[in-house]
C-alpha positions in Angstrom: 92.1 99.7 107.6 94.8 98.2 105.0 98.4 97.6 105.8 100.9 96.7 103.5 104.3 94.7 103.6 107.0 93.0 101.8 108.3 89.3 100.9 107.6 86.7 103.5 109.2 83.8 102.1 107.6 81.1 103.8 109.0 80.7 107.1 112.5 82.4 106.4 111.0 85.9 106.4 107.0 86.1 108.3 109.0 86.9 111.5 107.5 90.7 110.5 103.7 89.4 111.5 104.4 87.3 114.5 104.9 90.2 116.4 102.5 91.3 118.6 102.2 95.1 117.9 99.1 97.0 118.2 99.5 98.8 115.8 99.5 96.3 113.2 96.5 95.4 111.6 93.6 93.7 113.7 90.4 92.7 113.5 88.4 93.5 110.2 91.7 95.0 108.9 93.5 93.9 105.7 97.3 92.8 105.3 98.7 93.3 101.7 102.2 91.0 100.8 103.9 92.2 97.9 105.1 88.9 96.4 107.5 86.2 97.7 104.5 85.0 100.2 105.8 81.3 99.6 103.0 79.3 101.6 103.7 76.7 99.8 106.7 76.2 98.2 108.1 73.0 97.7 106.1 70.8 96.3 106.5 68.0 98.8 104.6 70.8 101.4 101.4 69.8 99.9 101.9 66.9 97.5 99.3 63.3 98.6 102.3 61.2 99.2 103.9 61.7 102.7 107.1 63.3 102.3 110.5 60.6 102.6 113.3 62.8 103.4 114.3 64.8 106.6 114.3 68.1 105.3 110.7 67.6 103.4 109.0 66.2 106.6 110.2 69.7 108.5 109.2 71.5 105.5 105.4 69.8 105.6 105.5 70.0 109.2 106.5 74.0 108.7 103.7 74.7 106.0 100.7 73.1 107.7 101.6 74.9 111.2 101.6 78.0 109.5 98.7 77.9 107.6 96.7 76.9 110.8 98.1 79.9 112.5 98.0 82.2 109.3 94.3 81.1 109.3 93.3 82.3 113.2 94.8 85.8 112.4 92.0 88.5 112.4 92.4 89.7 109.7 92.8 88.9 105.7 96.2 88.5 104.4 96.1 89.5 100.5 99.1 89.0 98.6 100.6 88.8 95.3 102.7 86.3 93.9 106.7 87.2 93.5 109.4 84.5 91.5 109.5 82.8 94.9 106.2 81.3 94.9 105.0 78.2 93.6 103.4 79.0 90.7 102.2 75.5 89.6 100.4 75.1 92.9 98.5 78.2 92.3 97.5 77.6 88.7 96.0 74.6 90.0 93.5 76.0 92.6 90.4 76.6 92.1 89.6 80.6 91.1 86.8 82.7 92.5 85.4 86.5 92.2 86.4 88.9 95.0 86.1 92.3 95.5 86.0 93.1 91.5 88.7 90.7 90.6 89.5 87.1 90.1 91.3 85.2 93.1 92.6 81.9 94.7 92.0 81.1 98.4 94.3 79.5 100.3 92.9 75.8 101.0 94.2 75.8 104.4 93.2 79.1 105.4 90.6 80.7 103.8 91.3 84.3 104.9 94.5 83.9 102.3 93.8 85.3 99.5 96.0 85.4 96.2 95.4 88.3 94.1 95.6 87.3 90.6 97.6 89.1 88.0 96.1 92.1 86.0 93.2 92.5 88.6 91.5 95.6 89.7 89.8 95.2 93.1 87.8 97.8 95.1 88.7 97.6 99.2 87.7 99.5 102.1 87.2 102.6 99.8 90.3 102.2 97.7 91.3 101.0 94.3 93.8 98.4 93.8 96.0 97.2 90.2 97.9 94.2 90.4 100.4 92.0 89.2 102.5 89.4 90.7 105.8 88.0 89.0 109.6 88.5 88.4 112.1 86.8 87.2 114.5 84.8 89.7 117.9 86.1 89.4 119.3 83.1 91.2 117.8 80.7 89.1 121.0 78.6 88.0 121.3 77.8 92.1 117.6 76.1 91.7 115.3 73.5 90.5 113.2 73.8 87.6 109.5 72.9 88.8 110.9 72.6 92.2 112.5 75.5 93.4 111.9 78.0 90.4 108.9 78.1 87.6 109.0 79.4 84.0 105.4 81.0 85.1 107.2 83.4 87.6 107.2 85.9 84.4 103.2 86.5 83.7 102.6 85.2 80.4 101.4 87.2 77.5 97.6 86.7 78.2 98.4 87.6 81.5 100.1 91.3 80.4 97.4 91.7 77.8 94.8 91.2 80.1 96.5 93.7 83.1 96.5 96.3 80.4 93.0 95.9 79.0 91.6 96.0 83.0 93.3 99.2 83.4 92.2 100.4 79.8 88.5 99.5 80.9 89.4 101.5 83.8 90.5 104.9 81.9 94.0 103.9 83.2 93.0 104.9 86.9 93.5 103.5 89.9 94.4 104.6 93.2 97.4 101.9 94.3 99.4 99.5 92.1 100.9 96.2 93.8 103.2 94.6 92.1 106.7 92.4 93.3 109.4 94.0 91.1 109.8 97.5 89.8 109.7 99.0 86.4 113.0 97.9 85.1 113.5 101.3 84.7 113.5 102.8 88.1 115.2 99.9 89.8 118.3 102.2 89.8 116.8 105.9 90.8 114.7 104.1 93.6 117.0 101.2 94.9 120.5 102.1 93.3 120.6 98.6 92.2 120.5 97.3 88.5 119.2 93.9 87.0 119.1 93.1 83.4 116.0 94.6 81.6 113.4 90.9 82.0 109.7 90.9 80.8 107.9 92.0 84.1 110.2 94.9 84.3 109.7 96.0 81.0 106.3 95.8 80.9 105.6 97.4 84.1 107.4 100.5 82.8 104.8 100.9 80.1 102.1 100.3 83.1 104.4 103.2 84.9 103.9 105.8 82.1 100.6 105.3 81.1 98.5 105.2 84.6 97.5 107.9 86.8 98.0 106.0 90.5 98.1 107.5 93.9 101.1 105.6 95.0 103.2 102.0 93.8 104.0 99.4 96.2 106.2 96.3 95.6 108.6 94.0 97.7 111.6 92.0 95.8 114.6 94.0 96.6 114.8 93.0 100.2 115.2 96.7 101.4 112.6 99.1 102.8 112.6 102.8 100.8 110.1 105.3 100.3 110.9 107.5 96.7 107.9 110.4 96.9 109.9 111.3 93.9 108.6 108.6 91.9 105.3 107.5 94.0 107.2 104.3 95.2 107.4 102.3 98.2 109.3 99.2 98.4 108.7 97.1 101.3 110.5 94.2 103.5 110.1 94.5 107.0 108.2 97.4 107.5 104.4 97.2 108.1 102.5 100.5 106.9 99.1 101.6 107.1 97.7 102.8 103.9 96.7 105.9 105.1 100.3 107.1 105.5 100.4 107.3 101.7 
């Protein structure tokens, strides 16, 4: 069975996965996280150099401890990147082919799999198209290449590749997994409005062209189901795919 949830932000919001819920994912199941996975986040989490500051030491310990915990889960964790992920780290990871699309395996937890941008997967009898990324609206409070990255926004190649992949499948897929919403739907779905940014503008076109059953995303730190737009925004909830 496949389950969906929202951002974990590293240790900050991983609590949703720590509860012993018998209705949640179990052996041989899949759990999809809709962006902002956050393991690792800071460059010092995985640097070959030992951390110097006390905060860096704590962050490194927490990262390694939590990755060990994740590696012992009996289910497979799948995730798309959000804006608060260390994109530089993931761009440098080996690329593999899995269930029809390209992925990165987590080096410390092989059951944790990054679903790359613009890919198409067949999982447990369902098809998925994925596009991670979004603009950090708090980037002025962050440090470039330390706590935010320019590559948080998909580039031209990634957007073009994603559109081509959908075209190959006649713009038809069961489910779409992204981090952010199409910008035209932020207010109708979430009653919020940000200045349009490239990821959301691109997703507007994906929404118009694609025949899909349901669209799942995170990013807004709310749990909202909009049946009218066939969109489910996740944050703390964990729901089985069969609900949609």
